[in-house]
Structures are given as structure tokens and as C-alpha cells.
LOLOVEX-490320 format. One record per atom (N, C-alpha, C): residue in three letters; x negated, y, z. Coordinates in steps of 0.05 Angstrom, whole numbers, padded with zeros to 5 digits, always signed. Layout:
BEGIN
ALAXYZ...
***
This chain:
BEGIN
MET-05547-03456-00317MET-05564-03451-00334MET-05551-03444-00365PRO-05558-03428-00385PRO-05553-03420-00410PRO-05553-03445-00424GLU-05544-03458-00444GLU-05559-03479-00452GLU-05576-03461-00478ALA-05592-03484-00482ALA-05622-03476-00504ALA-05611-03472-00530ARG-05616-03456-00535ARG-05615-03446-00566ARG-05632-03473-00580LEU-05657-03466-00574LEU-05676-03483-00583LEU-05684-03511-00569SER-05679-03532-00582SER-05686-03555-00570SER-05713-03568-00587ILE-05730-03579-00570ILE-05751-03587-00585ILE-05769-03615-00581VAL-05761-03632-00604VAL-05761-03656-00596VAL-05793-03666-00609ILE-05805-03683-00594ILE-05833-03700-00591ILE-05832-03728-00593PRO-05837-03736-00618PRO-05838-03765-00617PRO-05868-03776-00606ASN-05865-03796-00594ASN-05889-03800-00580ASN-05894-03833-00581TRP-05922-03844-00587TRP-05932-03872-00588TRP-05956-03871-00580ASN-05961-03876-00559ASN-05989-03882-00539ASN-06003-03853-00544GLY-05988-03835-00544GLY-06004-03813-00541GLY-06007-03796-00515LYS-06011-03810-00489LYS-06012-03797-00465LYS-06036-03779-00467ARG-06061-03781-00475ARG-06082-03766-00475ARG-06075-03745-00486PHE-06053-03736-00501PHE-06057-03710-00514PHE-06024-03697-00498LEU-06016-03708-00480LEU-05987-03701-00474LEU-05986-03678-00454LYS-06006-03671-00442LYS-06016-03658-00418LYS-06018-03634-00438THR-06037-03628-00456THR-06041-03597-00474THR-06014-03589-00478CYS-06006-03613-00494CYS-05969-03605-00508CYS-05956-03598-00492LEU-05950-03606-00474LEU-05929-03590-00454LEU-05930-03574-00439ASP-05959-03574-00426ASP-05968-03549-00417ASP-05961-03525-00429SER-05967-03528-00462SER-05960-03507-00474SER-05933-03499-00480LEU-05918-03520-00481LEU-05883-03514-00477LEU-05875-03507-00448ARG-05886-03505-00424ARG-05880-03497-00401ARG-05882-03463-00403ASN-05913-03459-00421ASN-05917-03436-00417ASN-05900-03415-00442GLN-05874-03423-00449GLN-05874-03411-00474GLN-05847-03392-00471THR-05849-03364-00480THR-05838-03338-00475THR-05805-03336-00475ALA-05799-03361-00497ALA-05772-03361-00504ALA-05763-03374-00478PRO-05735-03365-00462PRO-05720-03374-00439PRO-05707-03398-00450HIS-05696-03419-00427HIS-05683-03437-00439HIS-05691-03456-00464ILE-05708-03465-00464ILE-05717-03482-00484ILE-05704-03509-00474GLU-05701-03528-00484GLU-05694-03560-00482GLU-05713-03573-00494VAL-05731-03596-00481VAL-05764-03606-00486VAL-05742-03639-00489ILE-05746-03648-00515ILE-05739-03674-00510ILE-05762-03701-00525ILE-05778-03719-00505ILE-05794-03736-00515ILE-05784-03762-00521VAL-05790-03768-00541VAL-05773-03794-00556VAL-05801-03813-00555ASP-05797-03831-00540ASP-05823-03851-00530ASP-05820-03881-00551ASN-05835-03882-00575ASN-05840-03910-00590ASN-05846-03934-00569ASN-05835-03937-00545ASN-05841-03961-00534ASN-05876-03960-00530SER-05890-03936-00521SER-05915-03933-00520SER-05928-03950-00485SER-05946-03967-00495SER-05965-03980-00477SER-05987-03968-00459ASP-05986-03945-00466ASP-06010-03931-00451ASP-06005-03915-00420GLY-05981-03915-00410GLY-05968-03898-00394GLY-05954-03876-00401SER-05954-03870-00423SER-05939-03842-00425SER-05918-03839-00408GLN-05899-03855-00408GLN-05878-03849-00395GLN-05875-03846-00364VAL-05892-03862-00350VAL-05896-03850-00329VAL-05912-03824-00327LEU-05923-03813-00339LEU-05940-03783-00337LEU-05917-03765-00340ILE-05900-03771-00360ILE-05886-03746-00365ILE-05863-03754-00342LYS-05856-03771-00327LYS-05837-03775-00308LYS-05838-03762-00283SER-05873-03767-00277SER-05885-03752-00253SER-05889-03727-00255HIS-05900-03716-00277HIS-05908-03686-00279HIS-05896-03668-00290TYR-05876-03682-00309TYR-05859-03662-00328TYR-05828-03667-00320PRO-05817-03671-00294PRO-05787-03676-00297PRO-05770-03657-00301GLU-05777-03636-00324GLU-05759-03617-00335GLU-05759-03635-00369VAL-05773-03644-00373VAL-05772-03658-00397VAL-05755-03680-00397ARG-05737-03683-00420ARG-05725-03706-00419ARG-05728-03723-00444LEU-05734-03744-00428LEU-05742-03773-00437LEU-05731-03798-00448ILE-05731-03800-00471ILE-05718-03826-00481ILE-05736-03849-00489GLU-05731-03866-00480GLU-05747-03888-00481GLU-05733-03905-00505LEU-05751-03913-00521LEU-05742-03944-00542LEU-05749-03958-00541ALA-05737-03982-00539ALA-05738-04009-00539ALA-05770-04024-00557THR-05765-04009-00585THR-05783-04016-00600THR-05799-03986-00616ASN-05816-03996-00632ASN-05828-03970-00641ASN-05812-03967-00663ARG-05794-03947-00670ARG-05781-03938-00697ARG-05795-03920-00713GLY-05821-03912-00712GLY-05830-03901-00726GLY-05824-03868-00720PHE-05837-03842-00739PHE-05836-03823-00733PHE-05809-03809-00736THR-05793-03825-00765THR-05765-03812-00767THR-05742-03824-00748GLY-05748-03853-00739GLY-05732-03866-00727GLY-05732-03849-00699ALA-05752-03843-00683ALA-05754-03827-00657ALA-05737-03791-00661CYS-05758-03781-00682CYS-05747-03756-00683CYS-05716-03751-00690ASN-05699-03778-00701ASN-05670-03776-00712ASN-05661-03772-00683THR-05668-03802-00662THR-05657-03807-00642THR-05661-03777-00622GLY-05681-03758-00628GLY-05683-03739-00611GLY-05661-03714-00620ILE-05661-03712-00651ILE-05642-03695-00658ILE-05616-03702-00651ASP-05603-03732-00646ASP-05578-03738-00644ASP-05572-03727-00613ALA-05595-03730-00595ALA-05594-03722-00575ALA-05601-03689-00570ALA-05599-03673-00579ALA-05609-03646-00582ALA-05583-03628-00571CYS-05585-03605-00555CYS-05557-03596-00553CYS-05567-03565-00561GLY-05586-03558-00577GLY-05587-03528-00591GLY-05582-03524-00616GLU-05578-03505-00618GLU-05567-03489-00644GLU-05592-03492-00668PHE-05613-03503-00662PHE-05643-03503-00679PHE-05653-03526-00665VAL-05662-03541-00683VAL-05679-03570-00671VAL-05710-03568-00680ALA-05735-03558-00667ALA-05755-03559-00665ALA-05769-03589-00667LEU-05784-03601-00684LEU-05801-03625-00679LEU-05831-03619-00682LEU-05841-03633-00660LEU-05866-03623-00656LEU-05879-03646-00647ASN-05901-03644-00661ASN-05925-03674-00657ASN-05930-03670-00631ASN-05944-03699-00615ASN-05945-03693-00592ASN-05977-03689-00582ASP-05995-03688-00608ASP-06018-03679-00611ASP-06024-03649-00617THR-06008-03631-00604THR-06013-03603-00614THR-06012-03582-00590GLU-06021-03559-00599GLU-06009-03541-00576GLU-06001-03506-00581ALA-05987-03510-00575ALA-05964-03489-00588ALA-05972-03467-00574ASP-05970-03442-00590ASP-05968-03414-00576ASP-05958-03408-00560GLU-05953-03390-00547GLU-05939-03380-00526GLU-05906-03365-00539ARG-05917-03355-00558ARG-05894-03338-00573ARG-05880-03362-00592TRP-05888-03390-00593TRP-05875-03404-00625TRP-05849-03410-00620ALA-05839-03416-00597ALA-05808-03417-00601ALA-05790-03399-00602GLU-05803-03370-00594GLU-05792-03344-00596GLU-05793-03336-00618GLU-05804-03342-00633GLU-05818-03335-00665GLU-05797-03353-00683LEU-05798-03373-00673LEU-05776-03398-00685LEU-05755-03382-00692ILE-05747-03379-00664ILE-05704-03365-00660ILE-05706-03341-00679ALA-05729-03328-00675ALA-05728-03297-00682ALA-05724-03307-00719ALA-05738-03318-00730ALA-05738-03322-00760ALA-05712-03336-00769PHE-05697-03352-00751PHE-05674-03361-00761PHE-05652-03335-00757ASP-05654-03321-00737ASP-05637-03299-00733ASP-05644-03282-00755ALA-05661-03274-00764ALA-05667-03258-00788ALA-05660-03266-00817ARG-05662-03294-00820ARG-05656-03307-00842ARG-05637-03320-00845PRO-05610-03319-00847PRO-05587-03332-00843PRO-05587-03355-00861GLU-05601-03346-00885GLU-05597-03368-00906GLU-05622-03382-00903ALA-05637-03388-00882ALA-05653-03406-00880ALA-05650-03432-00864GLY-05646-03452-00874GLY-05644-03474-00860GLY-05663-03493-00845ILE-05690-03487-00853ILE-05720-03492-00843ILE-05730-03476-00837VAL-05744-03470-00821VAL-05779-03450-00809VAL-05796-03467-00809ALA-05817-03457-00822ALA-05842-03472-00819ALA-05858-03452-00816SER-05878-03463-00784SER-05901-03452-00782SER-05926-03453-00781LYS-05944-03435-00777LYS-05971-03444-00787LYS-05986-03456-00767MET-06001-03480-00779MET-06014-03496-00766MET-06043-03493-00775LEU-06053-03490-00743LEU-06082-03494-00747LEU-06099-03507-00731LEU-06123-03515-00743LEU-06134-03539-00729LEU-06147-03545-00701PHE-06137-03557-00691PHE-06142-03561-00657PHE-06170-03552-00649ASP-06191-03562-00666ASP-06224-03563-00655ASP-06229-03541-00676GLN-06221-03526-00688GLN-06232-03511-00714GLN-06208-03488-00716ARG-06204-03475-00695ARG-06183-03449-00695ARG-06180-03432-00717ASP-06205-03433-00729ASP-06194-03407-00751ASP-06199-03423-00775ARG-06183-03452-00774ARG-06184-03465-00799ARG-06155-03473-00800LEU-06143-03472-00830LEU-06112-03488-00830LEU-06115-03505-00830HIS-06087-03516-00823HIS-06079-03549-00829HIS-06061-03544-00856THR-06038-03523-00844THR-06013-03517-00868THR-06005-03497-00867ALA-05998-03472-00883ALA-05977-03453-00881ALA-05956-03452-00896GLY-05937-03476-00891GLY-05914-03489-00906GLY-05929-03507-00927ASP-05914-03517-00941ASP-05913-03540-00948ASP-05906-03537-00981PHE-05915-03542-01010PHE-05916-03539-01034PHE-05912-03565-01043PHE-05897-03569-01078PHE-05893-03590-01085PHE-05895-03585-01116THR-05905-03598-01127THR-05916-03596-01158THR-05895-03614-01178THR-05902-03605-01197THR-05889-03613-01223THR-05901-03644-01227ASP-05918-03657-01219ASP-05923-03685-01223ASP-05922-03701-01199GLY-05907-03685-01179GLY-05897-03702-01158GLY-05916-03705-01137ARG-05929-03689-01137ARG-05949-03683-01106ARG-05941-03659-01086ALA-05937-03675-01062ALA-05933-03650-01031ALA-05965-03648-01025GLY-05965-03620-01022GLY-05987-03610-01005GLY-05986-03591-00987ASN-06009-03587-00967ASN-06008-03565-00949ASN-06015-03532-00965ARG-06003-03514-00961ARG-06006-03494-00968ARG-06035-03479-00954GLY-06066-03476-00960GLY-06084-03467-00945GLY-06099-03489-00934ALA-06091-03516-00935ALA-06103-03536-00927ALA-06135-03535-00924TRP-06147-03532-00896TRP-06178-03536-00896TRP-06193-03511-00899GLN-06176-03485-00905GLN-06190-03464-00913GLN-06186-03449-00885THR-06211-03423-00882THR-06213-03410-00859THR-06190-03387-00862ASP-06182-03386-00836ASP-06151-03369-00832ASP-06168-03341-00833SER-06164-03322-00855SER-06175-03299-00851SER-06155-03279-00856GLY-06128-03292-00858GLY-06103-03273-00857GLY-06089-03275-00884GLN-06100-03301-00907GLN-06090-03299-00927GLN-06067-03303-00926TYR-06050-03316-00909TYR-06025-03329-00911TYR-06009-03318-00878ASP-06023-03299-00880ASP-06005-03277-00860ASP-05974-03265-00868LYS-05972-03271-00889LYS-05949-03257-00899LYS-05926-03278-00895ALA-05898-03266-00888ALA-05878-03284-00882ALA-05859-03292-00904GLN-05854-03317-00918GLN-05842-03312-00943GLN-05824-03335-00943PHE-05813-03344-00971PHE-05794-03366-00972PHE-05822-03392-00984VAL-05821-03407-00979VAL-05837-03440-00986VAL-05816-03462-00999PHE-05832-03483-01006PHE-05815-03504-01018PHE-05810-03522-00989SER-05824-03523-00972SER-05823-03544-00951SER-05836-03538-00921ALA-05830-03553-00900ALA-05841-03547-00876ALA-05858-03570-00863CYS-05882-03573-00857CYS-05896-03595-00843CYS-05882-03607-00820GLY-05868-03630-00822GLY-05856-03639-00799GLY-05867-03641-00773GLY-05898-03632-00771GLY-05908-03637-00742GLY-05907-03607-00729SER-05891-03591-00740SER-05884-03569-00726SER-05855-03551-00744ALA-05836-03561-00749ALA-05820-03555-00768ALA-05789-03547-00750ALA-05779-03531-00754ALA-05755-03526-00740ALA-05733-03528-00762TYR-05708-03535-00751TYR-05689-03539-00773TYR-05660-03528-00758ARG-05642-03518-00776ARG-05618-03503-00762ARG-05597-03528-00759ARG-05589-03533-00740ARG-05565-03553-00737ARG-05544-03559-00750ALA-05535-03533-00766ALA-05515-03524-00776ALA-05524-03544-00805MET-05546-03538-00817MET-05556-03554-00841MET-05562-03583-00832LEU-05568-03591-00817LEU-05567-03623-00811LEU-05547-03630-00810ASP-05524-03616-00795ASP-05497-03631-00802ASP-05487-03631-00825GLU-05494-03622-00843GLU-05494-03620-00875GLU-05501-03635-00889ILE-05534-03640-00892ILE-05545-03653-00912ILE-05556-03682-00892GLY-05554-03677-00866GLY-05564-03704-00854GLY-05599-03695-00842ALA-05598-03716-00826ALA-05629-03709-00817ALA-05653-03725-00831LEU-05673-03735-00818LEU-05696-03747-00835LEU-05682-03770-00843ASP-05694-03781-00865ASP-05685-03803-00879ASP-05703-03826-00864ASP-05683-03842-00848ASP-05697-03866-00828ASP-05717-03881-00843ASP-05705-03887-00868ASP-05721-03915-00886ASP-05751-03902-00886PHE-05754-03876-00889PHE-05785-03862-00893PHE-05798-03876-00869PHE-05795-03881-00847PHE-05809-03895-00822PHE-05831-03874-00814PHE-05847-03858-00840PHE-05865-03840-00826PHE-05886-03834-00858LEU-05888-03810-00855LEU-05899-03794-00877LEU-05876-03781-00902LEU-05885-03757-00902LEU-05868-03750-00924LEU-05834-03752-00924GLU-05832-03750-00892GLU-05800-03746-00890GLU-05796-03715-00890ASP-05813-03703-00886ASP-05809-03676-00883ASP-05807-03664-00910VAL-05827-03671-00930VAL-05816-03662-00958VAL-05793-03671-00970ASP-05783-03694-00967ASP-05760-03703-00974ASP-05736-03687-00956ILE-05734-03688-00934ILE-05714-03670-00920ILE-05710-03640-00939ALA-05734-03623-00936ALA-05735-03604-00954ALA-05723-03603-00983TRP-05727-03621-01000TRP-05716-03631-01027TRP-05681-03626-01018ARG-05678-03636-00997ARG-05652-03641-01002ARG-05640-03613-00989ALA-05647-03601-00975ALA-05637-03574-00966ALA-05646-03562-00989GLN-05664-03548-01003GLN-05665-03537-01026GLN-05640-03542-01042LEU-05636-03567-01047LEU-05614-03572-01073LEU-05590-03558-01067ALA-05591-03568-01033ALA-05563-03559-01021ALA-05557-03531-01024GLY-05576-03508-01025GLY-05575-03486-01030GLY-05585-03463-01004TYR-05607-03492-00984TYR-05618-03471-00961TYR-05643-03471-00962LYS-05655-03449-00952LYS-05682-03440-00962LYS-05701-03453-00936VAL-05729-03449-00940VAL-05752-03454-00923VAL-05763-03430-00928TRP-05766-03418-00895TRP-05783-03392-00889TRP-05807-03403-00871TYR-05824-03389-00885TYR-05852-03389-00873TYR-05856-03367-00851ALA-05853-03370-00822ALA-05860-03357-00807ALA-05892-03353-00795PRO-05912-03347-00807PRO-05928-03342-00799PRO-05942-03336-00761SER-05922-03318-00753SER-05927-03314-00723SER-05923-03339-00703ALA-05906-03357-00724ALA-05903-03382-00701ALA-05923-03401-00702VAL-05945-03403-00689VAL-05974-03415-00690VAL-05973-03440-00671VAL-05988-03463-00684VAL-05985-03484-00670VAL-06014-03500-00673HIS-06028-03510-00655HIS-06057-03521-00662HIS-06052-03549-00664HIS-06069-03564-00681HIS-06063-03594-00687HIS-06086-03610-00692HIS-06086-03632-00672HIS-06109-03644-00669HIS-06101-03671-00700LEU-06109-03659-00720LEU-06104-03675-00750LEU-06107-03707-00750SER-06080-03719-00756SER-06089-03747-00753SER-06095-03756-00733ALA-06091-03751-00707ALA-06100-03761-00689ALA-06080-03790-00680THR-06060-03783-00697THR-06038-03817-00695THR-06026-03826-00707GLY-06038-03818-00733GLY-06036-03835-00754GLY-06046-03828-00778GLY-06052-03849-00790GLY-06075-03848-00812GLY-06085-03875-00832GLY-06106-03873-00845GLY-06118-03899-00851GLY-06099-03907-00872VAL-06096-03942-00867VAL-06078-03960-00873VAL-06050-03955-00880THR-06039-03950-00854THR-06014-03940-00853THR-05998-03920-00876ALA-06020-03896-00869ALA-06017-03871-00885ALA-06023-03877-00910SER-06036-03891-00923SER-06035-03900-00950SER-06010-03920-00960TYR-06005-03934-00941TYR-05978-03951-00951TYR-05951-03936-00956TYR-05953-03916-00937TYR-05922-03896-00938TYR-05928-03882-00951ASP-05951-03866-00960ASP-05958-03844-00986ASP-05943-03852-01010GLY-05961-03880-01017GLY-05957-03902-01040GLY-05927-03904-01046ARG-05911-03915-01026ARG-05885-03920-01022ARG-05862-03894-01028ASN-05866-03880-01005ASN-05850-03853-00997ASN-05856-03830-01026GLY-05873-03832-01032GLY-05882-03818-01055GLY-05861-03823-01079ILE-05863-03843-01083ILE-05840-03854-01106ILE-05813-03847-01109TRP-05804-03852-01073TRP-05780-03845-01062TRP-05764-03823-01071ILE-05788-03798-01057ILE-05781-03774-01060ILE-05774-03771-01093ILE-05789-03770-01104ILE-05790-03764-01138ILE-05767-03784-01144VAL-05755-03800-01141VAL-05731-03809-01147VAL-05699-03802-01135LYS-05703-03803-01106LYS-05676-03791-01093LYS-05680-03757-01108ASN-05694-03746-01101ASN-05682-03717-01101ASN-05692-03695-01141MET-05713-03714-01148MET-05713-03688-01176MET-05695-03682-01196PRO-05679-03665-01201PRO-05658-03661-01215PRO-05666-03677-01244SER-05647-03696-01260SER-05649-03703-01283SER-05660-03688-01303SER-05653-03661-01299SER-05670-03642-01330SER-05703-03643-01326LEU-05699-03642-01302LEU-05734-03638-01285LEU-05741-03663-01286LEU-05737-03686-01282LEU-05751-03707-01290LEU-05755-03721-01319TRP-05733-03715-01339TRP-05743-03712-01364TRP-05760-03694-01368LYS-05766-03662-01362LYS-05784-03649-01371LYS-05812-03655-01353TYR-05813-03661-01343TYR-05843-03672-01327TYR-05847-03700-01324ARG-05833-03714-01336ARG-05836-03748-01338ARG-05863-03755-01350ARG-05872-03745-01366ARG-05898-03757-01370ARG-05923-03746-01356PRO-05927-03717-01340PRO-05943-03723-01317PRO-05934-03735-01290ILE-05913-03736-01286ILE-05909-03752-01259ILE-05917-03779-01264VAL-05911-03796-01291VAL-05919-03820-01299VAL-05947-03825-01298ARG-05960-03799-01303ARG-05996-03804-01300ARG-05999-03805-01282ARG-05988-03789-01260ARG-06005-03786-01237ARG-05996-03812-01221GLN-05975-03823-01219GLN-05972-03853-01211GLN-05995-03873-01216LEU-05998-03870-01251LEU-06020-03889-01261LEU-06044-03888-01253SER-06054-03859-01247SER-06079-03848-01238SER-06080-03861-01207LEU-06064-03862-01201LEU-06062-03865-01169LEU-06067-03901-01163ALA-06045-03911-01183ALA-06058-03945-01179ALA-06079-03946-01190TRP-06091-03934-01208TRP-06118-03943-01225TRP-06140-03939-01204GLN-06142-03915-01191GLN-06161-03918-01167GLN-06157-03933-01150ALA-06133-03941-01139ALA-06126-03967-01118ALA-06144-03989-01131LEU-06139-03991-01150LEU-06148-04022-01164LEU-06181-04014-01165LYS-06189-03998-01172LYS-06218-03995-01172LYS-06234-03996-01146ALA-06213-03994-01124ALA-06219-03994-01102ALA-06210-04016-01079TRP-06202-04034-01103TRP-06186-04057-01092TRP-06203-04075-01060ARG-06221-04072-01059ARG-06239-04078-01039ARG-06230-04066-01012GLY-06218-04050-01018GLY-06211-04027-00996GLY-06187-04033-00982LYS-06188-04037-00954LYS-06156-04036-00937LYS-06139-04012-00945GLU-06142-03992-00941GLU-06126-03962-00955GLU-06120-03970-00985ALA-06131-03975-00998ALA-06133-03982-01028ALA-06106-04002-01032ARG-06115-04026-01020ARG-06092-04046-01027ARG-06064-04039-01008ALA-06071-04021-00987ALA-06041-04020-00977ALA-06030-03997-00992ARG-06044-03979-01011ARG-06027-03956-01024ARG-06016-03978-01049LEU-06025-03994-01060LEU-06017-04008-01083LEU-05990-04024-01073ARG-05990-04040-01054ARG-05966-04046-01035ARG-05952-04031-01034GLY-05947-04003-01027GLY-05935-03988-01019GLY-05917-03978-01041MET-05936-03970-01070MET-05924-03966-01086MET-05905-03992-01105ALA-05906-04015-01104ALA-05901-04034-01111ALA-05870-04034-01100VAL-05876-04029-01065VAL-05849-04032-01051VAL-05828-04004-01067GLY-05841-03980-01077GLY-05817-03967-01082GLY-05820-03961-01102LEU-05826-03983-01124LEU-05805-03987-01147LEU-05793-04015-01145PHE-05798-04033-01122PHE-05778-04059-01127PHE-05751-04047-01112THR-05755-04021-01094THR-05732-04013-01082THR-05721-03984-01099LEU-05721-03987-01123LEU-05713-03965-01130LEU-05678-03970-01133GLY-05667-03984-01136GLY-05634-03990-01129GLY-05626-03972-01108ALA-05643-03973-01084ALA-05634-03959-01055ALA-05633-03930-01069SER-05657-03926-01073SER-05671-03896-01080SER-05647-03887-01095LEU-05629-03895-01117LEU-05614-03884-01138LEU-05589-03882-01122SER-05582-03898-01107SER-05556-03898-01095SER-05561-03875-01072LYS-05579-03867-01062LYS-05587-03841-01052LYS-05580-03817-01063ARG-05597-03825-01082ARG-05593-03799-01105ARG-05574-03793-01120ARG-05552-03808-01114ARG-05521-03803-01120ARG-05514-03780-01110ARG-05511-03787-01082ARG-05505-03777-01061ARG-05516-03742-01064ILE-05537-03745-01059ILE-05560-03718-01063ILE-05551-03702-01078GLN-05549-03715-01104GLN-05550-03692-01131GLN-05517-03682-01131ALA-05497-03699-01116ALA-05471-03690-01120ALA-05469-03668-01101ARG-05484-03661-01078ARG-05484-03642-01064ARG-05501-03615-01077LYS-05513-03619-01100LYS-05529-03596-01110LYS-05512-03572-01113ARG-05524-03543-01103ARG-05504-03524-01105ARG-05526-03498-01116VAL-05552-03510-01129VAL-05568-03489-01137VAL-05580-03502-01171ALA-05583-03479-01186ALA-05591-03485-01213ALA-05618-03495-01211ASP-05616-03518-01239ASP-05641-03526-01234ASP-05666-03511-01243ASP-05665-03489-01259ASP-05688-03467-01256ASP-05698-03453-01234TYR-05679-03454-01213TYR-05682-03444-01188TYR-05702-03469-01174ILE-05698-03485-01175ILE-05722-03512-01163ILE-05748-03516-01184ASP-05741-03513-01209ASP-05766-03508-01226ASP-05788-03490-01216ASP-05773-03464-01214ASP-05787-03442-01207ASP-05808-03445-01182MET-05793-03460-01160MET-05808-03471-01135MET-05827-03488-01144LEU-05829-03505-01162LEU-05858-03520-01163LEU-05880-03512-01172ILE-05901-03521-01165ILE-05929-03510-01167ILE-05937-03529-01198ARG-05953-03518-01219ARG-05963-03529-01236ARG-05988-03537-01232PRO-05993-03564-01236PRO-06025-03566-01226PRO-06042-03558-01238
***
């Protein structure tokens, strides 16, 4: 059989209840010769048995410990054979043309290192989760069109800042140059971080609205966990990636936003999520040395003008 052009990597942790829907949708793809890899983070719900017994075509990699979203995805990326590698959440259902549309987007846009899908909610199929992601001048990442009714307002294919990691696709040649996901992130915002590195290195992110995925939003992550990693990783992204001229230009709104997040968390101190966010922010600040070390390597690879990046950022 010819080698797959597209490898699909699915990180899984106790997601057995979602796997049948996800994997059945991949069986129905119109693209020929796709490779499907599931990297299991030491699940205890029988996910591994289900995959082995009902989906023999799927390559299962079983990790001895839970290495998080980034660890599982990077393991799958390393094992993948495809010219392109897509990440797909286990709690999704891909449209039958999803893989074909991703491949077509890469072929049509050789400057694109990343392709973003259109993600719709699983239970409200006319409502958007994301149509590509954005980044603001005060340091916030967000989903384009989140919670809006899909009436065709995001049906235009175009360049965007980032792609949601729940259904993002990456060109292997780009990953070989800039690296895969930052494993230190573990979970959350790793997709925006790699988009920053791609943009700085001269690669672009193309939004392909015809590549459609439906998603059980926050089915396998959220709450205290998300609050902690959002607080920590949000600081890391800014320190690692934002060019010096833009850090200086937007220093006041960036600091104001971080102080506002901390103040809101302090006011809600009795809540577990609020305390988790504060812990994450504290860790982000105390580990600035490691972030600055990564920053030097990232900025050394920068091939685009700061004005180019500035034009892509959203003014809140």
C-alpha cells in the first residue's frame, strides 16, 4: 500500500466513550491511505482493548504514564509517516472530506505550515467552536467565531494566526525545522505557541472552512486543570514568542491584563479554579529563566519583520 500523505494523531486519556464515533468517522474518510495513530496516556477505562479489538487498522501507542496532551501528541508526531500530520481530539467526529480537504489545502498553499479546520459543536451542529484562532495585543488567545451560529460568515478560506490543536494539521517539513509542540506546556495553549513559532519562522496558517470537525467541547479537560495551565502557559507564550519591539509597544496592556486576571482570581479566592489560576501564574513568573532561554532560540530563527506580526494581532 502507498505511504499515507496524512497521518492523524489522536491523544487519548480515558476517552473510550468517544472513540467509536471518532474512529468510525475516520474510517469513512474520502482521502485514501491515511494513517491513524492513537497515543494512549495510560487510560484505565478499557480504551486500549476497544481499539485493539475493533480498530485493527489503528496504530496504538501505549504510554506508561499520562504525559498530557503535548506528550501524547509529540509521541504520535515522532511515529507518524505522513507528509502532513493532523492532531485530532478523541471527542470529535470528522466530516468524511476532512482529511481530503486538509491535504488539498496544503497542496494549494505551499507557504502554509499549518492548516486550521472549521470546528463546530457536536450537540449544536450549527454553532461554531472555532474558525481558526487569533491573538491580541494584550496577550490573549481566542477562537474566531466562538459560540456564534454558523451562517456562513466564516466560509471564506484565508490566512489566520493559529489553528486549534483539536483539529490542526502541520506540514512535516515545518515541524522538522521549528520543532513540535512544547512538551513543557503539557495541556492548553500549546497550539498557539507552535503557531507563534511558525509565524516567526516565516510559515503561514491557512484556514480551510471545508475541513469540518464536530467537537464535544471540554469533554476531556477543563475546570481546575485548565485554569492552572491557562495561567501558566499564557505567560510563557508571551515571554517566549513576542518580538522585543512588540513587547515594548504593548507592555502596558499586557501587564494590565495579567494584573486584571490576578485580581479577578484573588476576588474569587474561595473557588478552586481561581486558586489554580493564581498558582499557574506564579509558576509562569518563577520559571521565566527557562522561557527566556527558549526565547533566544526562537527569536534567532525569526525571518519576518515585526510589522508583519503586528499586523496579524487583534486590538481588543
